[in-house]
N, C-alpha and C positions, 0 to 999 in steps of 0.2 A: 935777195930780193924777196917777197913775197908773191909768189903765184897767182896772176890773176885773167879775168878774162873781160873784154870790152863789155859783154853782158851776161849777168850769173841770174838766171832763174827767168822769169818771164814765161813760165811751164815748160817752152821748151824752144829751141832752134829753129826745129821742124814750123813753130807756126808764125816765127819771125820772117820765118820763108816765103810762108804765105801771106804777107801782109800783117800779122799782127792776129792776137789771138781774138776769138769770136766772138761776136754780139752774142747776147743769153736769149734764148728762146723764151717762151713765156711758163711761168710756172703752173702748177696745178691749180686750178681757180678753185677747186673745194672738195666737197665729197662726192667719189663717185662708184663707179662699177665698171668692172672688166673679166673679159674671161680670163686673160693671162695678165699678170702683172709684174713687171721684170723691174729691178733694182739695179740701176749702174746702163750709163748707156756707152760702155768701153765696146771694145770686139766681141764679147762674149755676150753682153746681152743684144747688139745689132745684129749680130750673126743669128742669133735664136730667133728673134723677132722676124727677121730675112724668112728665113726656112718655114717658120711656120706659117707666115701670111702665103707664100707663093705654095705650101699644100693646102691651106684653106683660106679663101680671102675673105670668109666670114667671122673669122675668130679676131674679137677685139680686144687687140695689145694695147695697152699702156706702159710705156716707160719712163720712171722717174730718177731724176738726176740732182745730185746735190748741186754740182758744178754746172760743167756743160760737157755735152757729148766729147768724150775723147781729151777731158781732161786729165785723166789718169796716165796710167803707163801706156797706154794704145794710141797718145800723142806725144809720148815722149821715149819709146823704146829706140832699138838699133837699129830698124829697119831690116831685121834677119826676117826673111820667110824661109824660115830653113827645114820644118818637118822634121826638126830633131827631136831624139828620143835619149835624152842625158838622165833621165830618171833610174833608179835600182829595177833591172829585170827581173833580179833574183828576189826582192820584196813582191812584186807581181804574182811570182810564181808559187807564193804563199797559197792564194786562192784561186789560183789559175794553173793550166798547163801550157807547154812550150808553145804549142801551136797558137793558143789563143792571146800568148805575149807577142806572137810574131804577127799574128795578125794587127795587132795594135800599135805595132811600129809601123808596118806597113800604110795602116790606114793613117798614121801622123803625117806619114811621106807624102802621102796623096794628097793632102791637105792644100799642099803648095800649089797645086796644079789647079785646085778648085778655086781658091782664093784670086789666080789670076786671071781665071774663066770667067767668075763673078765680075771681077774688075771689068774686063773688056765687054762682056754682056751688056752692063749697067752702064758704060759709059764714065768707070770713075778713074781719073787720070791719078794715080799715085807713085808715078815715074820707076814703075815698074821694066826690072830686066831680070830676065831668066838667066841665069849665071851658076858659078860654082861658090862651094865652100873651101876655103884654103885654113887649113888647120897647121900652123909651122910647131917646129920644133927647134929652139935653139941654144940646148947642150946636151949632151950625152943621156941624161936620165931622163931629161922630155923626149928624146928620141926614141929611148925603150917604151916607155908609157905608150907615146904613138903608133908604135908597129905592134904593141900588143892591143889597143882599141882598134888597129886595122884588123887583127885576126880574131879578135871578137865579133867584130861586127861580119865578118865571113862566117863565123861559127854560127851567127844567129840569122845565116841565109840570107845575108845582105848579096843583092847582084852585083858580079864582078865589074859589071860597066856602071855601077853607080858608083864603087869607090875605090880609089887608087892609092897607092903608097909613091910617092915622089923622090927621087934622089934629090939632094942639096941644089944640084946644078940645075935641075928641071924647076923644082920651085923657086929657085932664084931668079930663072927666067921670066915667070910670071909675076913676082912681085919680088923687088933687091931688100928683101930683110935680111938685117943684118946677121953674120952669126949663123944663119940657117944651116941645121943638120939634116932637115929632111922635111917632108910634110904629107898629111893627109888630105887626099881630094876627095869630096863628095858633091856630084851632080845632083841638077834636078832641083835647086833651091831658086830665089829670088830675092833682090835686092830691093828698096822701096821706101820711098817716105810715108811713114807711119802715120802722122796727121793728115796728109791729102788723103790715105786711107778711111780712116775711122770717121773723116769728115763726108766724105763719097758715101761712106755706107748710111751715115744717118740719115742723109738728104735721099736717098734709096728709099730707104725701110717709111721716112714720112710719106715717100709721093705712091707707096704701097699702101699708105691707110692707117698707120702706125701711128699714135701718139707720144712723142717725146716731149716730157715735162723738167724743164732745169730748173735752178733754183729752188729745187725742193729736197730738205734735206729729208732721209728718214728718222724715225726716232723708235720704231717697232716692226717687228714683223713676224706675226704670229699667223696659225692656222687662219686662212681666210681673208687674212688684212692686213695691209699694208697701212702702218701711220705715219703721217709726215707733218711736219710745221704748216702745209698749205691746207691740209686736209686727210680724208681715209679713202684707202681704194680699197674697195671689196671685193676678192676674186677667189674661185676654189682652185685657182693655181697661181702660185709664185715663185718667182726666179731670182734668187741672191746669186747677182753678176756682179759683185764687188772687188774681186782678187785682191790687190794690197791693199785696199782698202776695209778687208772686212774687219777687222781687228777694232773698228770705229765704230761698229754697232754693237748696240748694247745687247751684251749675253756671249759676245764672239772676240770677247778681248783675246783669249787664248786658242783661236781655234785655227788660225795661218795667222805666220809670224811675217811682218811686213819687212821684207830685204830690201834696203836702198841699193842704189845702182847709179850712178853718176856717167853723163859724158863731157865731151868737149869737143867742139869743131873749131877747126882751123880758118883763118883766110883761105882765098880761093888759091891753088898753086898756079904757077905759070907753066904753060905747056914744055918750057926745057926743062923744068924739075919732074913733072910727069914720065916725060922721058926718060930721066935717071931711074925712076922708081919702077916703072912698068905700070901693072895695074892697070891693062888694057882691057882684060875681061870683065872689069868690076866686081871681083870675086867678094865674097863676105872672106874680111879674114879675121882670124883669131889664133890664138894661142894654146899651147896645153901647158901653163905653168899652173900653179894650184891655185891664185889670185888671178884667175884667167883675164882678157881684155876680148872684146870684140869692135871688128871697125867696119866701115864702109867707106867707098869714093861717092861720095853724091851727085847727083844731077849736074849739078853748077862746079863741079871739081875742085870741091873739099876733101879734107878727109874730118871723119867723125869717129872717134874714139872713146870708148864705154869701159867700164870696169865698177868696183864694188865701192871703193872709196872706204868711207866710213859706214858699215854693213847695216848697225842697226840702231835706233835712238832708245833711249830707254822708255820704258811702258809702251812699247808698240806703238809710237808717236811717228807720224808722218810730217812732212817738208812744208814749208811756206810758200807755194807758188813756183816750187821747181828749186829754189834757191839752196846750193850747196856749199859746201866748206872749200875755203883758199889751200886748206891741206889736200884734201880730194883733187882739187885741180890740179897742184902739184905732182902727185902721184898720177895722174893721168897724163900729164905729160909727160913726165920721165919715162913712163911705158912707150908712149909713142916716139920719143927721142933714142930710147933703147933699142926699138926694133928697126925704124926707120929715123935715121939719126942726118938723114938729106933734109929733114924739118927742122932741126934745131932753130933755123932764125924764123920760121914763121910766129905770126901772133896766133893767140887763141882769141878767137871771135865771140865765141857763145861756151857757156857752162850751164848744164844745168842736171837734177836730179829725179827718180821717181820711186817706186816703190813695186814691188811684184811678191806674190803672196807665195810663202812658203809651208805647207803642213807640217806636221811633226816628224814624216817618215820623207820627207822631201819629194814625193811623189804626187802626180797631178789626179786629179778624181773628177767625175762628174756624176750626179745622180737624180732622183727624183723619190721623197717619200709619199709613197702613194696613201699613208694614213692621215699627214699634213696638207699635201699638196705643195709643199715647200720644195723645190730643186736648186740645184747648184752649178758649177762649174768653175774650175780655176787651180789655184795654186800650182800655177804652169812654173813654179821656180825659174822665171826668163825664158822659155820657149812658148809665150802666148801668141804670138802673131799667126803662126800656123796652127796651133793648136786649140786654139779659140773658135776657129772655123770648123774643127771638127765638134767643139761642144757644140755649137749651134745645132748641126744637123743631128747628135746625139739627143739633145735636149727636145728636139723637135719630133723625134720618134719616141721619147719616153711619155712625152707630154699629150700625143695624138695616142697612146698606149700600142704602138706597133712591136711586134717581135721581129728584129731585123739583124742585122751582123754586127751593127753598130752599138746597138743596146745589150749584146752578150759580150763586148769587151771587156777586158777583166778591170778597165780603169771605172764602171760603173760599179755607183753605188758602194763603194767601199769607202768606210771610214776608219781613222785612226784618232790615236789619243792627243789630247791636248798638250801644248807647250807649258812649260814648268810657268810657276808665278815668278816676277820679279822678286830679286835681283837675278835668278837663276838663268832665265834666258838670256839675258843680257849679259852677264859673265860668259854664256856657254856660246854664244855667237861671236862675241869680239875675241874670245880664248882661241876659238877655230881659225879665225882670219890672222891674228898673231901669228900662230901657228903656220899658219901655210905662206904667209911673208917669209918666215924664219929658213922655212922648207926652201922655197925658191931662193934663197941668199946664198944656202949652202951649196945647194946645186948649181947655180950661176957661177961659184967659185970654184966650181971642179967636182962635187961629188957626183961617180959614174953612174949614180942609180937614185932611184926614189928615197927621198928623205923619209925617215921614219916618222919624223913629224907629223907629215900631211897624214899618214895613217891614225894615227893618235888625234891629230884634228877631227876627222872623220868620226872616228868612233865616239867622240867627246860629246857630238851632236846628234850620231845617228844617221847620217847623210850617206 
């Protein structure tokens, strides 16, 4: 039987949870000027506007958005506000010292508390629960990687009260994952409803005096000028906050690769089933397989499970309104049933997908080119919920020409080479994920160590 969901697309389940996709704000009414023009009304653009207006209420800020605020990954992600640092520390060390990389990692982690604090201060109800992250291992090979990751965290001076390695029995007491061999516990994270956060943030910046123009597609960005199909915005400072949709801008096709990520959400679980599964702490749940997954227990008692599915569309194309493939739905349902076989009888109520930005070296960046006045932030590679908050504060300081601890972090103003032209990037990304799947199959079949196929996959794309 072909896997399917009651609803496929409609941007995401998170909007269905809010009563439907929001109506549009007005479009740019014509040519105008601003002190700062932000392209993209997702987390990055909205956080930047928020912190700028808080720092200087006299700054005239205009945000232009092709669709509506929260149309992209900000309204489709897995709701993990994790403060995670999954990028290569070694790559940042090429242009910085160990202390600077540690400072960056801690700043990313501290963004979780900042998001929660601002949401409470501004009255944004985003179903936020402060919780813990449980990364499980379900094979000996995975347990080896998990142990190595735990030791690496301690080597990079992670506080021992923040991370812990759990035995299989202790991990299963939290969430009854099948065949769990152990888990790494990370404290200081939060679970949230992402669309509620982005919509609440958009309303907040409007209340602060920021203009958001939707249905306003940008056709060109150059020094001092953002050209749209509705008019031109002239501004000395322009922030490109387009993350996974960056490849759609003229001249940016190969800058950041739009990597697909998809999710399914189950029907609400009865309390009897939750008693079997556990998950009473509403932990963020993920595994350490190569083609990893991410999941949360939602406010109303569903399971939202995400993963890569079909990872990349030829020519850096993006989805149509969040609709994903039945093949992807089947893959995610298989992952859900593998980890939690108690859920095999549950219906899938909604499936959707979105894109996230991936730089060529798989490491996030933020910056401002003083000569052109054009700034950017993104390439979060899936860690955008918390990282975008740090982006907003960092871009605020860069725009205001402040020399701060944030502007000295090693991700600031770093650039990497572009992705290869087609068909090479399509072949590279799809080959990488196919190798990951093969490596996972070998490990699940009993291979006691990490498959060499995974290392080959990483080398293939420079991950």
